[in-house]
C-alpha atoms as one frame of an Amber mdcrd trajectory, in Angstrom:
protein
  32.561 -46.488  11.745  30.692 -49.784  11.528  32.586 -50.821   8.406  35.914
 -50.193  10.171  34.806 -52.257  13.174  33.731 -55.135  10.930  37.010 -54.947
   8.978  39.051 -54.967  12.195  37.061 -57.966  13.470  37.919 -59.720  10.207
  41.586 -58.768  10.665  41.554 -60.347  14.154  40.179 -63.576  12.709  42.617
 -63.616   9.788  45.680 -62.856  11.917  44.739 -65.598  14.379  44.212 -68.180
  11.616  46.880 -67.356   9.043  50.577 -66.547   8.949  50.326 -62.972   7.695
  53.768 -61.565   6.892  52.961 -58.381   4.945  50.266 -55.761   4.717  49.714
 -56.863   1.116  48.951 -60.417   2.387  46.406 -58.944   4.765  44.777 -56.868
   2.005  44.430 -60.032  -0.121  42.885 -62.025   2.746  40.465 -59.167   3.440
  39.433 -59.113  -0.230  38.722 -62.848  -0.022  36.552 -62.097   3.025  34.589
 -59.476   1.070  36.323 -56.268   2.205  37.612 -53.850  -0.411  40.409 -51.783
   1.110  43.818 -50.356   0.339  47.180 -51.058   1.910  47.031 -47.586   3.519
  43.751 -48.514   5.224  45.244 -51.777   6.461  48.304 -49.900   7.715  46.052
 -47.616   9.809  44.127 -50.644  11.109  47.389 -52.345  12.121  48.425 -49.250
  14.075  44.958 -48.792  15.651  44.776 -52.440  16.709  48.352 -52.577  18.014
  49.353 -55.535  15.841  52.961 -56.627  16.336  55.344 -58.710  14.276  56.928
 -61.735  15.876  60.671 -62.302  15.341  59.793 -64.799  12.594  58.016 -61.992
  10.706  54.373 -62.925  11.338  51.731 -60.437  12.549  50.108 -61.178  15.889
  47.495 -59.366  17.953  48.929 -57.513  20.927  46.627 -59.453  23.262  47.944
 -62.735  21.850  51.656 -62.067  22.475  51.539 -63.608  25.966  49.599 -66.570
  24.605  52.105 -67.008  21.766  55.035 -67.069  24.178  53.325 -69.566  26.459
  52.472 -71.861  23.545  55.907 -71.585  21.924  57.678 -72.396  25.181  55.366
 -74.936  26.822  53.284 -76.792  24.213  54.803 -80.033  22.996  52.006 -81.522
  20.883  48.515 -80.723  19.591  46.091 -83.353  18.278  42.453 -83.191  17.220
  39.649 -85.716  17.418  36.454 -84.408  15.853  35.491 -81.285  17.842  38.020
 -81.918  20.636  41.603 -80.638  20.746  44.154 -82.222  23.074  47.172 -80.103
  23.955  50.211 -81.702  25.613  52.525 -79.349  27.510  55.693 -79.643  29.498
  55.210 -80.793  33.098  53.352 -78.111  35.043  52.478 -76.077  31.941  48.893
 -77.162  31.387  47.094 -74.756  33.676  49.176 -71.740  32.615  48.601 -72.344
  28.919  44.884 -72.941  29.534  44.652 -69.674  31.500  46.356 -67.819  28.609
  43.915 -69.412  26.138  40.982 -68.344  28.311  42.337 -64.787  28.594  42.612
 -64.546  24.784  38.822 -65.103  24.511  39.079 -67.139  21.320  35.523 -67.347
  19.997  35.817 -70.910  18.693  36.612 -72.363  22.134  33.520 -73.384  24.088
  35.550 -74.419  27.115  38.640 -76.196  28.332  39.841 -78.444  31.123  43.456
 -78.341  32.237  45.607 -80.716  34.181  49.311 -80.646  34.981  50.521 -81.303
  31.430  47.353 -81.752  29.364  44.564 -79.465  28.173  41.306 -80.619  26.617
  39.668 -77.930  24.475  36.037 -78.341  23.415  34.764 -76.627  20.269  31.353
 -76.571  18.599  32.372 -78.604  15.562  35.253 -80.115  13.601  35.836 -76.949
  11.573  36.327 -74.917  14.740  38.671 -77.582  16.131  40.732 -77.483  12.923
  40.988 -73.690  13.234  42.185 -74.017  16.845  44.846 -76.560  15.849  45.965
 -74.305  13.003  46.203 -71.314  15.357  48.151 -73.264  17.975  50.496 -74.597
  15.307  51.017 -71.038  14.044  52.060 -69.909  17.531  54.351 -72.940  17.761
  55.977 -71.960  14.447  54.712 -75.151  12.774  52.436 -73.638  10.166
């Protein structure tokens, strides 16, 4: 049971960071993360976790679908400066996108401040900030 939980935690991280299009891609990423599993195992995990495929063919966590829609529709630009990420949205979109980010409970985000059309995200370090930018770009279809 513990191994399955750890593997599914790794799947959450991988799906949030990468553009996973096939179960085979996910198996390969899991192998790189130290998990030895088959495509059948990954298929069961996908069903158990409720992963969905976006219209562009990329897997996304069920809990991230709302976040993905908000980001795709409202985010105009994402820039990083060291461990800070600045997100520019359409007018009035800042607080909604920030609320969706908070609801997703992304472990790399220490906190955020939202205004009308700008969100400042604080992370622990530059690596975490890069991962956030990559994830936001994925949801924007830019990755």
